Phi, psi and omega in degrees: 000128181274326184235074183295336184289334174301318183290312181306308184295322178295315176301321177290321181294312181296316177303316178298318182293325182294331177274309191279328183299308175300326176296313178293324176299312183297319181291322177299314182299319182291335186247009186281341180256156179295150181241146168268111186239159178271124176285121184287338183280313188256342180078012176253163175278139179232147177268109185250122174266131183262136174295095186287330176300311182299314188295320181295313183289326180285336178295343181287338183247007181158204175294140183298142179266114186267138178219133181292132176259325175219157179209141179288347180268358180279150012271351181303320187244031184297327182270031184283172183275357180055039178299338183290348186264022172294145192299319180299319179296321178287325174296319178300312183291327177297319179294326179286333179276140179291140181282131180251123186235000000 
């Protein structure tokens, strides 16, 4: 073999995709639907759509970074701090919603 580093890089790259692709796909699947979350500012329940693409990509490098894409309380509360998107709140709401398959 003239260039063994090409083989090493290819094996590492394919191995990385084999591990990261299922993780990214699972995170996207979990956050693609709107969630009913409690708004910490107003104390009412809001239907929040999470940016699933951003959550999926950032999950490859650590905990997913969640950002609201839509909210039933907008436009009045559009500039909120999005404190409803703490990961534990979203996971609790996800567990309470029935899984549709």
